[in-house]
C-alpha positions in Angstrom: -6.9 -19.3 12.2 -8.4 -17.2 14.9 -9.5 -13.8 13.6 -9.3 -10.6 15.7 -12.7 -9.2 16.8 -14.2 -6.6 14.5 -14.6 -3.0 15.7 -17.7 -2.0 17.7 -18.9 1.3 19.0 -18.8 0.0 22.6 -15.1 -0.8 22.2 -14.3 2.5 20.6 -16.2 5.0 22.7 -13.2 7.4 22.8 -13.5 9.6 19.7 -9.8 10.0 19.2 -9.2 6.2 19.4 -12.1 5.8 17.0 -10.8 8.1 14.4 -7.3 6.7 14.6 -8.5 3.2 14.3 -10.6 4.1 11.2 -7.4 4.8 9.3 -6.3 1.1 9.7 -3.0 2.2 11.3 -1.4 -1.3 11.3 -1.3 -1.1 7.5 0.3 2.3 7.3 3.7 0.6 7.7 3.6 0.1 4.0 4.0 3.9 3.4 6.5 4.1 6.3 8.7 1.6 4.6 8.4 3.3 1.2 9.7 6.4 2.9 12.6 4.6 4.4 13.6 3.3 1.0 13.5 6.8 -0.4 15.6 8.2 2.5 18.0 5.2 2.1 18.7 5.8 -1.6 19.2 9.6 -0.9 21.7 8.7 1.8 23.4 6.1 -0.5 23.8 8.9 -3.1 25.7 11.0 -0.6 23.1 13.4 0.6 23.0 14.5 4.3 19.5 13.7 5.5 17.5 16.7 6.7 15.7 15.3 9.8 13.0 17.9 9.8 12.1 17.4 6.2 12.2 13.6 6.7 9.8 13.7 9.6 7.3 15.9 7.8 7.6 13.7 4.7 6.8 10.6 6.8 3.7 12.3 8.3 2.7 13.4 4.8 2.9 9.8 3.4 1.1 8.3 6.4 -1.7 10.8 6.2 -2.1 10.1 2.5 -2.4 6.4 3.0 -4.7 6.9 5.9 -7.0 9.2 3.8 -7.0 6.6 1.0 -7.9 3.9 3.4 -10.8 5.9 4.9 -12.2 7.0 1.5 -11.9 3.4 0.2 -14.1 2.3 3.1 -16.6 5.0 2.3 -16.9 4.3 -1.4 -17.0 0.5 -0.8 -20.0 1.2 1.5 -21.7 3.1 -1.3 -21.3 0.3 -3.8 -22.2 -2.4 -1.2 -19.2 -4.6 -1.5 -18.2 -4.6 2.1 -21.8 -5.1 3.4 -22.2 -8.3 1.5 -18.7 -9.7 2.0 -19.2 -12.9 4.0 -15.8 -14.4 3.1 -13.6 -11.6 4.5 -10.6 -12.2 6.6 -10.6 -9.4 9.1 -8.5 -7.2 9.5 -6.9 -7.9 6.2 -9.8 -7.9 3.8 -13.4 -6.6 3.7 -12.6 -3.1 4.8 -12.4 -1.7 8.3 -16.1 -2.6 9.1 -16.5 0.8 10.8 -19.6 1.7 8.7 -21.0 -1.8 8.6 -20.7 -2.3 12.3 -22.1 1.2 13.2 -18.9 2.6 14.6 -19.0 5.6 12.2 -21.6 6.8 9.7 -20.9 7.0 6.0 -20.9 10.8 6.3 -18.4 10.7 9.1 -16.0 8.5 7.1 -16.4 10.6 4.0 -15.7 13.9 5.9 -12.8 12.3 7.8 -11.3 11.0 4.6 -11.4 14.3 2.8 -10.1 16.1 5.9 -7.1 13.8 5.9 -6.5 14.6 2.2 -6.7 18.3 3.0 -4.0 17.8 5.6 -1.9 16.0 2.9 -2.3 19.0 0.7 -1.2 21.4 3.5 1.8 19.2 4.3 2.7 19.0 0.6 2.7 22.8 0.3 5.0 23.1 3.3 7.4 20.6 1.8 7.3 22.4 -1.6 8.3 25.6 0.1 11.3 23.8 1.7 12.4 21.7 -1.3 11.3 22.5 -4.8 8.1 23.5 -6.6 8.2 20.4 -8.8 7.1 18.4 -5.8 3.6 19.6 -6.7 3.4 17.1 -9.5 4.3 14.2 -7.3 1.8 15.2 -4.7 -1.0 15.8 -7.2 -0.5 12.4 -8.8 -0.5 10.7 -5.4 -3.7 12.5 -4.4 -5.4 11.6 -7.6 -4.5 7.9 -7.3 -5.7 7.8 -3.7 -9.0 9.3 -4.6 -9.7 7.8 -8.0 -8.8 4.3 -6.9 -12.3 3.9 -5.4 -14.3 7.1 -6.3 -16.7 7.6 -9.1 -16.4 8.3 -12.0 -13.0 6.7 -12.2 -13.2 3.6 -9.9 -9.8 2.5 -11.2 -9.7 -0.7 -9.1 -13.1 -1.7 -10.5 -11.7 -1.3 -14.0 -8.6 -3.5 -13.5 -6.2 -0.7 -12.7 -5.9 -1.3 -9.0 -2.6 -3.1 -9.0 -1.0 -0.4 -11.2 -2.5 2.3 -8.8 -0.9 0.6 -5.8 2.5 0.2 -7.5 2.5 3.7 -8.7 1.2 5.2 -5.5 3.8 3.6 -3.2 6.6 4.3 -5.8 5.5 8.0 -5.7 6.1 7.9 -1.9 9.7 6.7 -2.4 10.3 9.1 -5.2 8.8 12.0 -3.3 10.8 11.2 -0.2 14.0 11.2 -2.2 12.9 14.4 -4.0 12.4 16.4 -0.8 16.0 15.5 0.3 17.6 15.9 -3.1 15.4 18.9 -4.1 15.1 17.5 -7.6 14.2 14.4 -9.6 16.4 11.4 -10.0 15.9 7.9 -11.5 17.6 6.4 -8.5 14.5 6.1 -6.2 12.5 4.6 -9.1 15.1 1.9 -9.5 15.5 1.3 -5.8 11.8 1.3 -4.9 10.3 -0.8 -7.7 10.9 -4.2 -6.2 9.4 -3.2 -2.8 6.4 -1.6 -4.4 5.7 -4.7 -6.4 5.6 -6.7 -3.2 3.2 -4.2 -1.8 1.1 -4.7 -4.9 0.9 -8.4 -4.2 -0.7 -7.6 -0.8 -3.6 -6.0 -2.6 -3.7 -8.9 -5.1 -3.9 -11.7 -2.5 -6.4 -9.7 -0.4 -8.8 -9.7 -3.4 -9.3 -13.5 -3.3 -11.4 -13.5 -0.1 -13.3 -10.4 -1.4 -13.7 -11.9 -4.9 -17.4 -13.0 -4.6 -18.6 -9.7 -3.0 -16.5 -7.5 -5.3 -17.9 -9.3 -8.4 -21.5 -8.8 -7.2 -20.8 -5.1 -6.6 -19.1 -4.6 -10.0 -15.6 -4.3 -8.7 -14.0 -6.1 -11.6 -10.3 -6.2 -10.7 -8.3 -8.9 -12.2 -8.9 -11.5 -9.5 -12.6 -11.0 -10.2 -12.2 -11.0 -14.0 -10.2 -14.2 -14.2 -11.0 -17.8 -13.2 -9.5 -18.5 -9.8 -7.1 -21.1 -11.2 -5.8 -18.5 -13.6 -5.9 -15.5 -11.2 -3.7 -17.2 -8.6 -0.7 -17.2 -11.0 -0.8 -13.4 -11.1 0.7 -13.4 -7.6 3.6 -15.7 -8.8 4.2 -13.4 -11.7 4.5 -10.3 -9.5 6.9 -12.1 -7.1 9.1 -13.1 -10.1 9.1 -9.5 -11.4 10.0 -8.0 -8.0 13.0 -10.2 -7.4 14.1 -10.3 -11.0 14.2 -6.5 -11.0 16.4 -6.5 -7.9 18.8 -8.9 -9.6 18.9 -6.9 -12.8 19.4 -3.6 -11.0 22.4 -5.1 -9.1 23.9 -6.8 -12.2 23.7 -3.5 -14.2 25.3 -1.6 -11.3 22.3 0.5 -10.6 22.2 -0.8 -7.0 25.1 -1.9 -4.8 26.0 -5.6 -4.6 24.9 -5.6 -1.0 21.3 -5.0 -2.1 21.1 -8.7 -2.9 20.6 -9.2 0.9 17.0 -8.2 0.2 16.6 -11.6 -1.6 16.4 -13.1 1.9 12.7 -12.2 1.8 12.2 -14.5 -1.2 11.4 -17.6 0.9 8.5 -15.8 2.5 7.1 -14.8 -0.9 7.5 -18.4 -2.1 5.8 -19.9 0.9 2.9 -17.4 0.5 2.7 -18.2 -3.2 2.5 -21.9 -2.5 -0.3 -21.4 0.0 -2.2 -19.2 -2.5 -1.8 -21.8 -5.3 -3.2 -24.5 -2.9 -6.1 -22.5 -1.3 -7.1 -19.9 -3.9 -10.5 -21.4 -4.2 -10.9 -21.6 -0.4 -10.4 -17.9 0.6 -11.0 -18.6 4.3 -7.7 -20.5 4.3 -5.6 -17.6 3.0 -5.0 -15.8 6.3 -1.5 -17.2 6.8 -0.6 -16.5 3.1 -1.6 -12.9 3.6 0.5 -12.6 6.8 3.5 -14.1 4.8 2.9 -11.5 2.1 3.1 -8.7 4.6 6.2 -10.2 6.2 7.9 -10.5 2.8 7.3 -6.9 1.8 8.4 -5.6 5.1 11.5 -7.8 5.3 12.4 -6.8 1.8 12.0 -3.1 2.5 14.1 -3.2 5.7 16.9 -5.3 4.1 17.0 -3.1 1.0 17.1 0.1 3.0 19.9 -1.2 5.2 21.8 -2.3 2.1 21.5 1.1 0.5 22.7 2.9 3.6 25.6 0.5 4.4 26.5 -0.2 0.7 
């Protein structure tokens, strides 16, 4: 598999392009889709979508993930994991390489990350004023997860809590998007968003296999690092099973419309990715296609689920 070229200062002389690229914009689609699922469940429940609130919510979510991405690069530079990562599959694993390749300094990445988080707080306050004050708790939880995922003293991913952080963080995006429209809490976005967020979690999980050796040396002891490779690979299969079983259970119990089963069409992509991981878990350089299939599965599932909720 041919990998894209890593970023260099010569290629990113334009400051605006440099700062945008530092957020890893291609991966912000995960938050975008989580918002779409939240809007879709609100629409399914009969709400008239407020376009202005929806747009600000989308920007809020994208900025939050962008800030998390930038801060993760900063803290991974501090602990040295990205610098010693020789088995990375760029652009999927091993960080953005902005610090390691001299595109931006550690201080610039740190300041940019916290500036994005400040923007998230400002957008959250505006949304609170136009929805309900309880949105504060969703926003606070999201900001904490985004920061504590990599930052000391918590370093949640290094302690084996990374997968839970990703699942909770993206589920909060879906819940928060629904909350802004509904102006109150509901269990509906939790039910609707769980299968999608589990598939997003599997993207983190599979990305940790190429990073495993460097992460272990740096003390990032997530589950892929803690377990033997032959054991760790089955974690991906387990998450796939949980995601699609939850969708089936939610439909059978009447929590989601029957048409939501169309999201099962993403299952073959997940199965193909799982097979490749089972085959190549010990050869991380061979996992590029499996990572792409994981991304395709989560996006296809999110799109189909959102359409089913709107049309169903």
